[in-house]
C-alpha positions as CSV (number, residue, x, y, z in Angstrom):
1,M,-27.0,62.2,5.3
2,K,-26.9,64.4,2.5
3,S,-29.4,67.0,2.0
4,I,-31.4,67.8,-0.9
5,P,-33.4,70.2,-1.9
6,C,-37.1,68.9,-3.0
7,I,-37.5,70.8,-6.5
8,I,-39.4,67.9,-7.6
9,A,-43.3,67.4,-7.5
10,V,-44.0,67.6,-3.5
11,V,-42.5,71.0,-1.8
12,A,-42.7,69.5,1.8
13,C,-42.1,66.3,2.7
14,S,-42.4,67.0,6.6
15,V,-43.2,63.7,8.4
16,G,-43.4,65.1,11.7
17,I,-45.9,63.8,14.6
18,N,-48.9,66.3,15.3
19,P,-50.3,67.0,18.5
20,V,-53.0,64.6,19.3
21,T,-56.3,66.7,19.9
22,A,-58.7,63.9,20.4
23,S,-58.8,61.7,23.8
24,A,-60.7,58.9,21.3
25,R,-57.5,59.2,19.1
26,E,-55.1,59.5,21.8
27,N,-56.8,55.7,22.8
28,D,-56.1,54.5,19.1
29,A,-53.0,55.3,19.0
30,F,-52.4,52.5,22.0
31,T,-54.9,49.9,20.5
32,K,-55.4,50.1,16.9
33,P,-52.9,52.3,14.8
34,N,-53.4,52.6,11.1
35,V,-50.6,50.7,8.3
36,L,-49.5,52.6,5.6
37,F,-47.8,49.8,3.5
38,I,-46.0,51.5,1.1
39,A,-44.6,48.7,-2.0
40,V,-42.5,50.1,-4.7
41,D,-41.6,47.8,-7.6
42,D,-38.2,47.1,-8.5
43,L,-36.4,49.7,-6.0
44,A,-32.9,48.8,-5.5
45,C,-31.2,50.6,-2.4
46,T,-30.9,53.9,-5.1
47,L,-31.9,56.2,-2.4
48,G,-30.3,59.0,-0.4
49,C,-30.7,57.2,2.9
50,Y,-29.0,54.1,1.8
51,D,-26.1,56.0,0.8
52,D,-26.5,56.3,-3.1
53,P,-24.4,59.6,-4.3
54,L,-26.8,60.0,-7.2
55,A,-30.5,59.5,-5.8
56,K,-32.6,62.4,-5.3
57,T,-35.0,61.2,-2.9
58,P,-35.8,64.0,-0.1
59,C,-38.8,62.6,0.8
60,I,-37.7,59.0,1.8
61,D,-35.1,60.6,3.0
62,R,-37.3,62.1,5.5
63,L,-39.1,59.4,6.6
64,A,-36.0,57.6,7.4
65,D,-35.1,60.0,9.3
66,R,-38.0,59.8,11.3
67,G,-37.9,56.1,11.1
68,V,-35.9,53.1,11.1
69,C,-34.0,52.7,8.0
70,F,-32.5,48.7,7.6
71,Q,-29.8,48.6,5.7
72,R,-29.4,45.4,5.5
73,A,-32.7,44.1,4.9
74,Y,-33.0,40.8,2.3
75,N,-35.8,39.5,0.5
76,Q,-36.7,35.9,0.3
77,L,-36.7,35.2,-3.8
78,P,-35.8,38.3,-6.2
79,L,-38.7,38.2,-8.7
80,C,-42.1,40.2,-8.1
81,N,-44.6,37.1,-7.4
82,P,-42.4,34.9,-4.7
83,T,-41.5,37.8,-2.9
84,R,-44.5,39.4,-2.7
85,A,-46.3,36.1,-1.6
86,S,-43.7,35.7,1.0
87,I,-44.0,38.9,2.2
88,M,-47.9,39.0,2.9
89,T,-47.9,35.2,4.2
90,G,-44.9,35.6,6.0
91,L,-43.6,32.3,5.1
92,R,-40.4,31.2,2.5
93,P,-40.7,30.3,-0.7
94,D,-40.1,26.8,0.0
95,T,-43.2,26.8,2.3
96,I,-45.5,28.4,0.1
97,K,-43.9,26.5,-3.2
98,V,-43.9,29.7,-5.5
99,Y,-40.7,30.4,-7.5
100,D,-42.2,31.7,-11.0
101,L,-44.6,35.1,-11.8
102,D,-47.5,32.3,-12.1
103,R,-48.2,30.1,-8.8
104,Y,-50.7,31.2,-6.7
105,F,-49.6,30.8,-3.1
106,R,-53.1,29.1,-2.1
107,D,-52.7,26.5,-4.4
108,E,-50.3,25.0,-1.6
109,R,-51.7,26.6,1.2
110,P,-55.0,27.2,0.5
111,D,-56.2,28.6,4.1
112,V,-53.5,30.6,4.8
113,I,-53.9,34.1,6.3
114,T,-52.3,36.7,4.9
115,L,-51.0,39.8,6.3
116,S,-53.4,42.3,5.7
117,Q,-56.1,39.4,6.4
118,A,-55.0,39.5,9.7
119,F,-55.3,42.7,9.8
120,K,-59.2,42.5,8.6
121,Q,-59.6,39.7,11.3
122,A,-58.9,42.1,14.0
123,G,-61.2,44.8,13.0
124,Y,-59.5,46.8,10.1
125,F,-60.7,47.9,6.9
126,A,-58.0,46.4,4.8
127,A,-57.8,47.8,1.3
128,R,-55.1,48.4,-1.6
129,T,-54.5,50.8,-4.7
130,G,-51.8,49.6,-7.0
131,K,-49.6,46.6,-6.9
132,I,-49.3,44.9,-3.5
133,Y,-49.3,41.0,-5.1
134,H,-48.6,40.6,-8.3
135,Y,-49.7,41.9,-11.4
136,N,-48.5,41.1,-14.6
137,V,-46.4,44.4,-14.7
138,P,-48.3,47.6,-15.8
139,A,-49.4,46.8,-18.9
140,S,-52.2,44.9,-17.1
141,I,-52.9,47.5,-15.1
142,G,-57.3,48.5,-14.9
143,T,-58.0,44.8,-13.7
144,D,-57.0,42.7,-10.4
145,G,-54.5,41.1,-12.0
146,F,-53.2,38.2,-10.0
147,D,-54.9,39.2,-6.9
148,D,-56.0,37.6,-3.2
149,P,-59.4,38.6,-2.8
150,P,-59.8,37.3,1.0
151,S,-56.8,39.8,1.9
152,W,-59.0,43.3,0.7
153,D,-62.2,44.6,1.7
154,R,-61.5,46.9,-1.1
155,T,-59.2,47.3,-4.3
156,V,-58.4,50.2,-6.5
157,N,-56.7,49.7,-9.8
158,P,-56.1,53.2,-11.5
159,K,-54.5,53.1,-15.2
160,G,-53.1,56.7,-16.1
161,R,-51.1,57.7,-19.5
162,D,-48.1,55.9,-19.1
163,K,-50.8,52.7,-20.6
164,T,-52.0,55.1,-23.0
165,D,-48.8,56.2,-24.0
166,E,-47.1,52.8,-24.4
167,S,-46.8,53.3,-28.0
168,L,-44.2,56.0,-27.2
169,V,-42.0,54.1,-25.3
170,F,-38.4,53.7,-26.5
171,N,-37.4,49.9,-26.4
172,A,-33.3,49.4,-26.7
173,E,-34.3,45.7,-27.3
174,P,-37.2,45.5,-29.7
175,E,-36.8,41.5,-29.3
176,R,-38.8,41.6,-26.0
177,K,-41.7,43.4,-24.4
178,I,-41.1,46.7,-22.9
179,S,-41.9,45.2,-19.4
180,A,-39.2,42.6,-19.4
181,S,-36.9,45.2,-21.8
182,L,-34.2,48.2,-21.1
183,S,-36.9,50.6,-22.1
184,W,-38.1,54.1,-21.3
185,L,-40.1,57.4,-21.8
186,A,-39.8,60.8,-20.5
187,A,-43.2,61.7,-20.5
188,D,-45.3,64.9,-21.1
189,G,-48.5,65.6,-18.3
190,T,-48.3,65.9,-14.6
191,D,-47.6,63.2,-11.9
192,E,-51.5,62.8,-11.6
193,E,-51.7,61.8,-14.7
194,Q,-49.5,58.5,-14.8
195,T,-50.6,55.8,-13.3
196,D,-48.5,55.9,-9.8
197,G,-49.8,59.4,-9.3
198,M,-53.5,58.4,-9.3
199,V,-52.3,55.2,-6.8
200,A,-50.8,58.4,-4.6
201,T,-54.2,59.9,-5.2
202,E,-56.9,56.9,-4.7
203,A,-54.6,56.6,-1.5
204,I,-54.9,60.0,0.0
205,K,-59.0,59.6,-0.6
206,M,-59.2,56.4,1.1
207,M,-57.1,57.6,4.3
208,R,-59.6,60.8,4.4
209,E,-62.6,58.4,4.1
210,K,-61.1,55.9,6.9
211,R,-59.6,58.6,9.0
212,D,-61.6,58.0,11.9
213,E,-61.5,53.9,12.1
214,P,-58.1,52.2,11.9
215,F,-57.3,51.0,8.3
216,F,-54.3,48.7,6.7
217,L,-53.9,50.6,3.6
218,G,-51.5,48.6,0.6
219,V,-50.2,51.2,-1.5
220,G,-48.4,49.4,-4.5
221,F,-46.6,51.5,-7.0
222,F,-45.4,50.1,-10.3
223,R,-42.3,52.2,-11.0
224,P,-39.1,52.3,-11.4
225,H,-40.1,48.9,-12.7
226,T,-39.5,48.6,-16.9
227,P,-40.8,50.6,-18.9
228,Y,-39.3,53.4,-17.1
229,V,-41.7,56.3,-17.4
230,A,-41.9,59.3,-15.6
231,P,-42.5,62.8,-16.5
232,K,-39.9,64.7,-18.2
233,K,-38.8,67.0,-15.1
234,Y,-37.5,63.9,-13.5
235,F,-35.2,63.3,-16.1
236,D,-33.8,66.5,-15.8
237,L,-32.4,65.8,-12.6
238,Y,-29.9,63.4,-14.0
239,P,-28.2,64.5,-17.0
240,V,-26.7,61.7,-18.9
241,E,-23.5,63.4,-19.2
242,T,-22.9,63.2,-15.5
243,L,-23.4,59.3,-15.4
244,R,-21.0,56.4,-14.9
245,L,-21.4,52.7,-15.3
246,P,-20.6,50.8,-12.2
247,Y,-17.1,49.5,-11.8
248,S,-16.0,45.9,-11.9
249,P,-12.2,44.3,-12.5
250,E,-11.6,43.5,-15.9
251,R,-11.7,39.8,-15.3
252,D,-14.7,40.0,-12.5
253,R,-16.7,37.0,-14.2
254,D,-13.8,34.6,-14.3
255,D,-14.7,33.1,-10.9
256,I,-18.5,33.7,-11.0
257,P,-20.6,30.2,-11.7
258,T,-22.4,30.5,-15.1
259,A,-25.9,29.8,-13.1
260,A,-25.4,33.0,-11.1
261,F,-26.0,34.8,-14.3
262,A,-30.0,35.2,-14.7
263,H,-31.0,33.6,-17.7
264,N,-32.7,36.6,-18.7
265,C,-29.5,38.4,-18.9
266,P,-26.7,35.9,-19.8
267,I,-25.1,38.7,-22.2
268,P,-23.2,41.2,-20.5
269,N,-25.4,44.6,-21.0
270,Y,-27.2,43.0,-23.3
271,N,-24.9,43.8,-26.1
272,L,-25.9,47.2,-25.9
273,D,-23.4,50.4,-26.0
274,E,-22.8,52.9,-23.2
275,T,-24.7,55.8,-24.7
276,T,-27.5,53.8,-24.4
277,L,-26.9,52.0,-21.1
278,L,-26.5,55.7,-19.5
279,R,-29.8,56.5,-20.8
280,A,-31.4,53.6,-19.4
281,T,-29.6,54.9,-15.9
282,Q,-30.9,58.2,-16.3
283,A,-34.4,56.9,-16.9
284,Y,-34.6,54.3,-13.8
285,Y,-33.4,57.1,-11.7
286,A,-35.9,59.5,-13.1
287,C,-38.8,57.0,-11.7
288,V,-36.8,56.9,-8.3
289,S,-37.4,60.3,-8.3
290,F,-41.0,60.4,-9.4
291,I,-41.8,57.3,-6.6
292,D,-40.1,59.9,-3.9
293,A,-42.6,62.6,-4.9
294,Q,-45.7,60.2,-4.8
295,V,-44.4,59.1,-1.4
296,G,-43.8,62.3,-0.4
297,R,-47.9,63.2,-1.1
298,L,-48.8,60.3,0.7
299,L,-46.4,61.4,3.7
300,V,-48.3,65.0,4.0
301,A,-51.7,63.4,3.8
302,L,-51.0,61.9,7.0
303,D,-50.3,65.2,8.7
304,D,-52.8,67.1,6.6
305,L,-55.4,64.5,8.2
306,N,-54.0,64.6,12.0
307,I,-53.3,60.9,11.5
308,A,-49.5,60.6,11.5
309,D,-49.4,60.2,15.2
310,R,-51.3,57.1,15.0
311,T,-49.8,55.6,11.7
312,I,-47.6,52.7,11.0
313,V,-45.5,53.3,7.9
314,V,-43.4,50.5,6.2
315,L,-42.0,51.3,3.0
316,W,-40.2,48.3,1.2
317,S,-39.1,46.9,-2.4
318,D,-40.0,43.6,-3.9
319,H,-36.2,43.1,-3.9
320,G,-33.2,45.0,-5.4
321,Y,-32.1,45.7,-9.1
322,H,-29.1,45.6,-11.1
323,L,-27.8,48.7,-13.3
324,G,-24.9,46.8,-14.9
325,E,-22.7,45.6,-12.0
326,H,-20.4,42.6,-12.4
327,Q,-19.4,43.8,-16.1
328,G,-23.2,44.1,-17.1
329,V,-25.7,42.4,-14.8
330,W,-29.4,44.7,-15.3
331,Q,-32.8,43.9,-13.4
332,K,-33.4,41.2,-10.8
333,R,-33.3,37.7,-10.5
334,T,-29.8,37.3,-9.0
335,L,-28.3,35.7,-5.4
336,F,-25.7,38.9,-5.7
337,E,-25.9,41.5,-2.7
338,Q,-27.6,44.2,-5.7
339,G,-30.3,41.7,-6.4
340,S,-31.0,40.2,-2.6
341,R,-30.9,43.3,-0.6
342,A,-33.6,46.1,-1.1
343,P,-34.8,49.1,0.9
344,L,-36.9,48.5,4.1
345,I,-38.0,51.7,6.3
346,I,-40.4,51.3,9.3
347,R,-41.7,54.6,10.8
348,V,-43.5,54.1,14.5
349,P,-45.1,56.5,16.5
350,P,-43.5,57.3,19.7
351,A,-46.2,56.3,21.4
352,L,-46.6,52.7,20.3
353,L,-43.1,52.3,22.1
354,S,-42.2,52.1,25.5
355,A,-41.2,55.0,27.5
356,Q,-37.9,54.0,27.9
357,S,-37.1,53.5,24.2
358,Q,-38.5,56.3,22.8
359,A,-35.7,58.2,22.5
360,N,-33.9,55.6,20.0
361,G,-37.2,54.8,17.8
362,S,-35.7,56.0,15.0
363,G,-32.0,55.8,13.0
364,V,-29.7,53.5,11.0
365,C,-30.1,49.6,12.0
366,R,-26.9,47.6,10.0
367,R,-28.4,44.3,11.5
368,V,-29.4,41.6,8.7
369,V,-33.0,41.2,8.6
370,E,-35.6,39.3,6.4
371,F,-38.5,40.0,4.4
372,V,-40.4,37.6,6.0
373,D,-39.8,39.7,9.2
374,I,-42.2,42.5,8.0
375,Y,-45.6,40.4,8.9
376,P,-44.8,39.6,12.8
377,T,-43.2,42.8,13.2
378,L,-46.4,44.6,11.9
379,T,-48.9,42.5,14.3
380,D,-46.7,42.8,17.1
381,L,-46.6,46.6,17.0
382,A,-50.5,46.7,16.5
383,G,-50.9,44.0,19.2
384,I,-53.0,41.8,17.0
385,E,-52.7,38.1,17.0
386,S,-50.5,35.9,14.5
387,P,-51.1,33.3,12.8
388,V,-49.2,30.1,13.9
389,G,-45.7,29.1,11.9
390,L,-44.6,32.5,10.8
391,E,-41.2,31.8,9.7
392,G,-40.1,35.5,10.5
393,R,-39.8,37.5,14.2
394,S,-40.9,40.4,14.9
395,L,-38.4,43.8,14.5
396,R,-39.7,45.5,17.4
397,P,-36.4,45.2,19.4
398,L,-34.3,47.2,16.7
399,I,-37.0,49.6,15.9
400,A,-36.8,50.5,19.7
401,D,-32.9,50.5,19.3
402,P,-31.3,50.0,16.3
403,L,-28.5,48.9,18.0
404,A,-29.7,46.1,19.8
405,D,-27.9,43.0,19.8
406,W,-29.2,40.5,17.0
407,D,-28.0,37.0,15.9
408,G,-29.6,37.7,12.6
409,F,-28.6,36.1,8.9
410,A,-31.1,36.2,5.7
411,V,-31.6,33.6,3.1
412,T,-32.4,34.2,-0.2
413,Q,-33.2,31.8,-3.3
414,V,-33.7,31.7,-6.8
415,L,-34.7,29.1,-9.3
416,R,-33.1,28.8,-13.0
417,P,-34.7,27.1,-15.7
418,A,-32.8,24.7,-17.9
419,D,-31.8,26.1,-20.8
420,D,-28.4,26.0,-23.2
421,R,-26.5,27.0,-20.2
422,L,-27.8,24.3,-17.5
423,S,-28.9,20.8,-18.7
424,E,-31.2,20.6,-15.9
425,P,-33.2,23.3,-13.8
426,V,-31.4,24.5,-10.9
427,M,-32.0,26.0,-7.4
428,G,-29.5,29.1,-6.3
429,C,-29.6,29.4,-2.3
430,S,-28.0,32.3,-0.8
431,I,-27.3,33.4,3.2
432,R,-25.9,36.4,4.0
433,T,-24.5,37.3,7.6
434,E,-22.9,40.3,9.0
435,R,-20.1,39.4,7.4
436,Y,-20.2,36.9,4.6
437,R,-22.1,35.6,1.7
438,Y,-22.4,32.2,1.0
439,T,-24.2,30.9,-2.3
440,E,-24.8,27.4,-3.7
441,W,-26.2,26.6,-7.0
442,G,-27.9,22.9,-7.5
443,E,-26.8,22.3,-3.9
444,G,-23.0,22.8,-5.2
445,R,-23.1,20.7,-8.2
446,Y,-23.4,24.0,-10.7
447,G,-21.0,26.1,-8.7
448,V,-20.6,27.8,-5.2
449,E,-19.4,31.3,-4.1
450,L,-18.4,33.1,-0.6
451,Y,-17.8,37.0,-0.3
452,D,-16.1,38.7,2.6
453,H,-18.0,41.8,2.9
454,H,-15.4,43.3,5.4
455,A,-13.0,42.9,2.9
456,D,-15.0,42.8,-0.1
457,P,-18.1,44.3,-0.2
458,N,-18.9,44.5,-4.1
459,E,-18.1,40.4,-4.3
460,F,-15.7,41.0,-7.0
461,R,-13.4,38.2,-5.3
462,N,-15.2,34.6,-4.8
463,L,-13.4,33.0,-2.1
464,A,-15.2,29.5,-2.7
465,V,-12.6,28.8,-5.5
466,D,-9.5,27.1,-4.4
467,P,-10.6,28.2,-1.3
468,D,-7.6,28.5,2.1
469,D,-8.5,26.7,5.3
470,R,-10.1,29.7,7.0
471,S,-12.5,30.1,3.9
472,I,-13.5,26.1,4.4
473,A,-14.4,26.7,7.8
474,V,-16.6,29.6,7.1
475,I,-18.5,27.6,4.6
476,E,-18.7,24.3,6.3
477,R,-20.2,26.7,9.6
478,L,-23.0,28.6,7.1
479,R,-23.9,25.7,5.1
480,P,-26.2,23.9,7.6
481,M,-27.6,27.2,8.4
482,L,-28.5,27.9,4.5
483,R,-29.9,24.5,4.1
484,G,-32.1,24.9,7.3
485,R,-34.3,27.3,5.6
486,A,-34.0,26.4,2.0
487,S,-33.0,23.2,0.8
488,G,-31.6,23.9,-2.5
489,K,-33.5,21.0,-4.2
490,T,-35.4,21.7,-7.7
491,P,-39.1,21.7,-6.3
492,T,-41.2,18.9,-7.2
493,T,-44.3,21.2,-7.3
494,P,-45.2,22.9,-10.6
495,F,-43.4,26.1,-11.9
496,N,-43.3,27.6,-15.2
497,P,-39.9,27.8,-17.0
498,A,-40.7,30.5,-19.2
499,R,-42.1,32.5,-16.1
500,L,-39.1,32.0,-13.9
């Protein structure tokens, strides 16, 4: 793993284990470990620990070194509200019937016990600061937004100068809101003046307040969601002249179904020029490094408060993100690898693992896992009761040994609205195994894709177009596995086409 000097806001990003000084705390490590639950909005695998050659992310990389970095973790639906609802309920989109930005999971499952609610019921203080459930993105910070009151004992909603400075944001697509367009600002001021800096500050205050009792603390960062806003020093880490757009073969789109391209990005690169796109790339990476620094502040606080040895740390992003792949795909809402795959890092104090597995409780895990696995993993590690019917499984065996046998596969789906490209709403469903990705649009009526990741990790060649016998056999094997977890049918429950 590459070593990068931490030249940004956090100088020391140590997440080492401090000695336990009190026998009461020693017992707590085995009974009620804390959970620091860090969510990052729209973060792709643009991190050093995921072998991104550009990213300057020393703090998250350090966390990955001390924990398990899941290299093949996949979300259930690459859009903020559905994926967050799925993670927090441990249920798939087809179970909670959440496919857009407007539907509340309790409309379908009013009595569901959420992840943090399960910890509350087990005697934990459960709180969040920032975005865990879906807000209407940063423009609406400062209110509870789209939250779930039963999930929390306390909520804190900071609002920083990124809100008051919105008039300064450059919008490359003025016809869109800055929350949906390629837009950015190299901001004046300090990290702590930004909303995400304030989120970290408030989280540290709560950790200090609750250091002597078990807590489940959700810390939700808004960046690198658009508009890409970060202090200027982070932009300086990525000079535009050193950046390049992703490579794609000349006719990359020829074998890709129309439905595979998100309705909010139907035109390659939004018809923007290369310089503008590179500036957007710079701004995105600047935000990634800014968030890395805020994560570093949280990890340093765990050490300073002497609670790192009894705190499980989970860092995740709600979904992946595109920066111009496949000849100009941007943002989210796709079933390509860049949209379906996202970071997942879990650091567990060695005391929570068996003596035999303590030596293996960190490293890189390349097994295929799903975000619905997060809920049962944390309840398992904390030794608390899980509700019946969770649709994931505990990752504890892989945390104990990242090389353990694991027969996992992942299913991700997304709903397209009817528009000038599609005559009706179309559900897309994709299955990812260790070797293949197979995708159906409208149960195959609107297109099929098959990619062999051993030979084609960037998904440039769709083997489902004029398939040979081997590809047909793969499709016939994967189709029932896919439909066992996602039906592919257009939902009959409410959804808002304007908010898909």
